[in-house]
ZAMARGU-4260 file (C-alpha; in steps of 0.2 Angstrom, whole numbers, plus 5000, padded with zeros to 4 digits):
<rodrens>
0) 4987/5172/5064 | 4998/5188/5060 | 4989/5205/5062 | 4992/5209/5043 | 4983/5192/5038
5) 4965/5190/5036 | 4953/5175/5038 | 4943/5169/5023 | 4936/5155/5014 | 4944/5145/4999
10) 4929/5151/4989 | 4934/5169/4991 | 4950/5166/4981 | 4946/5151/4970 | 4932/5141/4963
15) 4931/5122/4960 | 4927/5118/4942 | 4920/5101/4938 | 4925/5091/4923 | 4915/5083/4909
20) 4907/5066/4908 | 4917/5059/4894 | 4910/5042/4888 | 4922/5027/4889 | 4916/5021/4873
25) 4923/5036/4864 | 4941/5033/4871 | 4955/5030/4859 | 4974/5029/4857 | 4976/5045/4849
30) 4969/5063/4852 | 4968/5074/4867 | 4972/5066/4884 | 4958/5066/4897 | 4964/5068/4915
35) 4956/5056/4927 | 4958/5053/4945 | 4971/5039/4942 | 4982/5052/4933 | 4984/5062/4949
40) 4999/5055/4959 | 5010/5061/4973 | 5006/5079/4970 | 5009/5078/4951 | 4997/5076/4937
45) 5003/5069/4921 | 4995/5063/4905 | 5007/5050/4900 | 4995/5035/4902 | 4979/5045/4900
50) 4965/5040/4889 | 4962/5050/4874 | 4947/5057/4864 | 4945/5067/4848 | 4947/5086/4850
55) 4931/5096/4850 | 4926/5114/4853 | 4912/5109/4865 | 4926/5102/4877 | 4937/5118/4877
60) 4928/5124/4893 | 4936/5109/4902 | 4954/5111/4896 | 4967/5109/4909 | 4982/5121/4908
65) 5000/5120/4913 | 5000/5124/4932 | 4982/5120/4936 | 4978/5111/4952 | 4967/5096/4950
70) 4959/5086/4964 | 4950/5069/4965 | 4932/5072/4969 | 4926/5054/4972 | 4932/5036/4975
75) 4945/5029/4987 | 4958/5043/4984 | 4945/5057/4987 | 4955/5073/4991 | 4971/5068/4982
80) 4977/5082/4972 | 4992/5088/4961 | 4998/5101/4949 | 4997/5098/4930 | 5015/5100/4924
85) 5014/5097/4905 | 5012/5108/4891 | 5001/5097/4880 | 4983/5102/4878 | 4971/5090/4889
90) 4954/5089/4895 | 4947/5086/4913 | 4936/5071/4917 | 4920/5073/4928 | 4927/5065/4944
95) 4941/5078/4943 | 4940/5095/4950 | 4950/5110/4944 | 4954/5123/4958 | 4955/5139/4949
100) 4961/5155/4958 | 4950/5169/4953 | 4965/5180/4947 | 4983/5174/4945 | 4990/5191/4948
105) 4984/5191/4966 | 4987/5173/4970 | 5001/5162/4965 | 4996/5144/4961 | 5010/5136/4971
110) 5004/5145/4987 | 4987/5138/4984 | 4994/5121/4981 | 5004/5121/4998 | 4989/5128/5007
115) 4979/5113/5001 | 4992/5102/5006 | 4991/5109/5024 | 4972/5107/5023 | 4973/5089/5016
120) 4966/5080/5031 | 4952/5092/5033 | 4947/5089/5014 | 4948/5071/5016 | 4938/5071/5032
125) 4924/5081/5023 | 4923/5067/5010 | 4906/5058/5012 | 4895/5046/5004 | 4893/5027/5009
130) 4905/5015/5001 | 4911/5028/4988 | 4918/5043/4997 | 4916/5060/4988 | 4917/5078/4990
135) 4908/5093/4982 | 4916/5109/4975 | 4905/5119/4987 | 4913/5109/5002 | 4930/5113/4997
140) 4926/5132/4994 | 4918/5133/5011 | 4934/5128/5020 | 4941/5142/5030 | 4959/5148/5030
145) 4970/5163/5033 | 4977/5174/5019 | 4994/5182/5019 | 4999/5197/5009 | 5006/5194/4992
150) 5024/5196/4995 | 5023/5184/5010 | 5015/5171/4999 | 5030/5172/4988 | 5042/5171/5002
155) 5032/5157/5010 | 5032/5146/4994 | 5051/5149/4992 | 5055/5144/5010 | 5043/5129/5010
160) 5051/5123/4994 | 5068/5125/5001 | 5064/5115/5017 | 5055/5102/5007 | 5070/5100/4995
165) 5082/5097/5010 | 5069/5085/5017 | 5067/5076/5001 | 5086/5074/5000 | 5086/5066/5017
170) 5072/5055/5013 | 5080/5049/4996 | 5096/5045/5007 | 5086/5035/5019 | 5077/5026/5005
175) 5094/5022/4997 | 5101/5015/5013 | 5085/5005/5016 | 5087/4998/4998 | 5105/4993/5002
180) 5100/4985/5018 | 5086/4975/5010 | 5098/4969/4996 | 5110/4963/5010 | 5095/4955/5019
185) 5090/4945/5004 | 5108/4940/5000 | 5109/4932/5018 | 5093/4923/5015 | 5098/4916/4998
190) 5114/4910/5006 | 5105/4903/5021 | 5093/4892/5010 | 5107/4886/4999 | 5116/4880/5014
195) 5131/4892/5013 | 5128/4899/5031 | 5129/4881/5038 | 5143/4874/5027 | 5156/4873/5041
200) 5143/4867/5053 | 5137/4853/5041 | 5155/4846/5039 | 5155/4843/5058 | 5137/4837/5059
205) 5133/4829/5042 | 5116/4821/5042 | 5111/4808/5030 | 5092/4809/5029 | 5088/4793/5019
210) 5082/4784/5035 | 5071/4799/5039 | 5064/4799/5021 | 5059/4781/5023 | 5050/4784/5039
215) 5041/4799/5031 | 5036/4788/5016 | 5029/4775/5028 | 5020/4788/5038 | 5011/4795/5023
220) 5006/4778/5017 | 4999/4774/5034 | 4989/4791/5034 | 4982/4787/5016 | 4977/4769/5022
225) 4968/4777/5037 | 4960/4790/5025 | 4967/4804/5035 | 4974/4811/5018 | 4969/4807/5000
230) 4979/4796/4989 | 4992/4806/4980 | 5011/4806/4975 | 5019/4814/4990 | 5037/4810/4984
235) 5038/4815/4966 | 5054/4813/4955 | 5065/4828/4958 | 5069/4840/4943 | 5081/4855/4945
240) 5070/4867/4936 | 5057/4865/4949 | 5069/4871/4963 | 5068/4888/4971 | 5085/4887/4978
245) 5101/4876/4975 | 5104/4868/4991 | 5116/4854/4997 | 5114/4836/4991 | 5109/4829/5008
250) 5094/4841/5009 | 5077/4834/5005 | 5065/4843/4992 | 5047/4839/4997 | 5031/4846/4990
255) 5022/4858/5001 | 5008/4846/5003 | 5020/4833/5010 | 5027/4844/5024 | 5009/4847/5031
260) 5002/4837/5045 | 4992/4821/5040 | 4975/4830/5040 | 4965/4832/5024 | 4962/4850/5029
265) 4980/4854/5034 | 4981/4865/5018 | 4965/4874/5013 | 4959/4889/5004 | 4944/4899/5012
270) 4926/4895/5009 | 4916/4902/4994 | 4907/4919/4998 | 4890/4910/4998 | 4896/4899/5013
275) 4902/4914/5023 | 4890/4929/5021 | 4890/4944/5033 | 4872/4940/5037 | 4880/4925/5047
280) 4891/4936/5058 | 4886/4938/5077 | 4892/4949/5090 | 4904/4936/5098 | 4909/4918/5096
285) 4922/4910/5084 | 4933/4923/5075 | 4932/4925/5057 | 4950/4927/5051 | 4952/4939/5037
290) 4966/4947/5026 | 4970/4960/5038 | 4976/4947/5051 | 4989/4941/5038 | 4993/4958/5030
295) 4997/4966/5047 | 5004/4950/5055 | 4991/4953/5069 | 4982/4938/5075 | 4971/4948/5088
300) 4962/4961/5076 | 4946/4951/5078 | 4931/4960/5070 | 4919/4947/5064 | 4912/4931/5073
305) 4901/4916/5069 | 4891/4905/5080 | 4895/4888/5086 | 4883/4880/5074 | 4891/4889/5059
310) 4908/4885/5066 | 4903/4866/5065 | 4897/4868/5048 | 4913/4875/5041 | 4925/4863/5050
315) 4936/4861/5034 | 4941/4880/5036 | 4945/4880/5055 | 4961/4887/5062 | 4969/4885/5078
320) 4985/4891/5087 | 5000/4885/5078 | 4992/4887/5061 | 4998/4899/5048 | 4986/4910/5037
325) 4992/4918/5021 | 4984/4932/5011 | 4979/4925/4994 | 4974/4940/4983 | 4977/4958/4980
330) 4992/4969/4981 | 4996/4961/4998 | 4997/4943/4991 | 5009/4932/5000 | 5008/4940/5018
335) 5008/4927/5032 | 5004/4926/5050 | 5008/4912/5063 | 4994/4911/5075 | 5000/4911/5093
340) 4995/4900/5107 | 4983/4913/5115 | 4974/4917/5098 | 4955/4913/5097 | 4949/4898/5088
345) 4940/4902/5072 | 4939/4900/5053 | 4947/4908/5038 | 4937/4919/5025 | 4938/4917/5006
350) 4954/4928/5004 | 4965/4917/5015 | 4975/4900/5014 | 4978/4890/5030 | 4992/4878/5033
355) 4996/4866/5047 | 5014/4861/5046 | 5022/4845/5053 | 5036/4851/5064 | 5044/4834/5063
360) 5048/4838/5045 | 5050/4857/5045 | 5051/4870/5059 | 5038/4884/5058 | 5051/4898/5061
365) 5062/4891/5047 | 5047/4890/5035 | 5041/4908/5040 | 5058/4916/5036 | 5060/4906/5020
370) 5042/4910/5015 | 5045/4929/5017 | 5061/4928/5007 | 5062/4937/4990 | 5065/4921/4980
375) 5050/4912/4988 | 5039/4926/4986 | 5044/4928/4967 | 5039/4909/4965 | 5022/4913/4971
380) 5020/4928/4961 | 5027/4921/4945 | 5011/4913/4939 | 4999/4924/4949 | 4982/4925/4941
385) 4974/4942/4936 | 4982/4959/4932 | 4973/4973/4941 | 4970/4961/4956 | 4984/4948/4958
390) 4979/4931/4965 | 4989/4916/4973 | 4993/4903/4960 | 4981/4888/4960 | 4980/4876/4975
395) 4986/4862/4964 | 5002/4872/4959 | 5005/4877/4977 | 5004/4859/4984 | 5017/4854/4972
400) 5029/4868/4976 | 5045/4860/4981 | 5052/4865/4998 | 5070/4863/5003 | 5071/4853/5019
405) 5087/4851/5029 | 5088/4840/5045 | 5079/4848/5060 | 5096/4851/5068 | 5102/4861/5053
410) 5086/4870/5052 | 5088/4876/5070 | 5106/4881/5066 | 5101/4891/5050 | 5088/4901/5060
415) 5101/4905/5072 | 5113/4910/5059 | 5100/4921/5050 | 5095/4930/5066 | 5113/4933/5071
420) 5117/4941/5054 | 5100/4951/5052 | 5097/4957/5069 | 5107/4973/5067 | 5101/4975/5049
425) 5082/4973/5054 | 5085/4986/5068 | 5092/4998/5055 | 5078/4996/5043 | 5065/4998/5057
430) 5074/5015/5062 | 5074/5020/5044 | 5056/5017/5043 | 5053/5027/5059 | 5063/5041/5052
435) 5053/5041/5035 | 5037/5042/5045 | 5044/5056/5055 | 5049/5065/5039 | 5030/5066/5034
440) 5026/5073/5051 | 5040/5086/5049 | 5033/5091/5032 | 5016/5094/5039 | 5024/5104/5053
445) 5032/5115/5041 | 5016/5118/5032 | 5007/5121/5049 | 5020/5135/5053 | 5019/5142/5036
450) 5000/5145/5036 | 5000/5150/5054 | 5012/5164/5049 | 5026/5157/5060 | 5038/5151/5046
455) 5046/5167/5041 | 5059/5176/5051 | 5057/5194/5057 | 5071/5199/5044 | 5061/5189/5030
460) 5045/5198/5035 | 5053/5215/5035 | 5060/5211/5017 | 5042/5207/5012 | 5036/5223/5018
465) 5048/5232/5007 | 5041/5224/4991 | 5031/5237/4980 | 5016/5226/4980 | 5015/5224/4999
470) 4998/5228/5007 | 4988/5220/5021 | 4979/5204/5016 | 4962/5212/5020 | 4964/5224/5007
475) 4971/5211/4995 | 4955/5200/4998 | 4944/5215/4996 | 4951/5218/4979 | 4950/5200/4974
480) 4931/5199/4979 | 4928/5215/4969 | 4937/5209/4954 | 4927/5192/4955 | 4911/5202/4955
485) 4915/5213/4940 | 4922/5198/4929 | 4908/5187/4922 | 4911/5168/4924 | 4910/5156/4910
490) 4895/5146/4910 | 4897/5127/4912 | 4889/5116/4899 | 4887/5101/4911
</rodrens>
């Protein structure tokens, strides 16, 4: 801390004003907007999609003004904050805190905003309360910080915003480059699964799959007779509108259920919640595979286990090395993980789908790449059920989804062609993502220097001291406290 700075608490320079408990039954399409925690996004607060209510004088004590700093006081986004940047009159909901500097002539709100940004992790850490994190105004006001002289506050804000602007331009360029690479990546995949990448190879290695198809039909019929799979139409009539891609004529188009192994549990959604309660979990045993395994493509993040007895009871939901597990609900719908040879045996939970593919028909690596392609994902999302919480299309629809199936030899060649073309692209995307992560670390580094008094140069500090309102921060803080005591605060009506 610089010698002309002073230590204090946020409560010395601001107060956290709680909002009003508006009733959802009174919301309407017209009237005064109500700022809720969902309206606080990425440092900005907007009333564009806010709920509205009839104006009333009793709510004027909860009015939000242009430039006010609002913070989420509870919920999953506790500690998220932003600046209200609209001129429209609006009210503040109860789960939103308004951080009001005691006197704007002493403290500028942008300085407070960046100070809070630098303290964000501490604010989030102080959030408490079981399944629903929350933080009180008193806890925010008790956070310690270092106060700079007023001219330095202005200079710090100007320099932070200059550096952030340069950083934002760099981030925008990185994201634009990533978008272009992703477009190229999807174009390669589209051509791959329409046979364009292997067109020349196919003229030299043409394969008529009619004999293979006959063999596969016989194989399915035998499996039905042995009751390994249920009786069904595994080879439906082909219609072009059902195709995901437009591949060559010698490729087969088989329903998802047909490319699975001859096992009635080869394609299975997880059990109902009542069949797999947390009360059944034990300290060690068979792994309970959950969404996190598929979302993170991490087969080893085992957190929950069941006993041998429970494992035997849930045999329909067992998974083993070589199976694939797919996330079936939420914003991470459609994430997939191939379980490796050294993974633990276990079962899937209710949020997963497991599939056991027949590699005589389709290579798992070929299927994985195709499944993650934009066209395939779009097909899954196309009829996803629910709005706020997307879900996988029904099992009935999934089983009938037509999968393009070239010969095994051509599948192998396609995988090679894709990997050759995309290895450089994927490395570039990984480097960009690493740079984007570093950019956020750099942002925090800038703020750390700013509020440790190390951001401004000696020349910039000297210029601050020449300002007519320069004074040591201790004197500034003393006057703020004095003015705070001599100015009566409005009483809250909550």
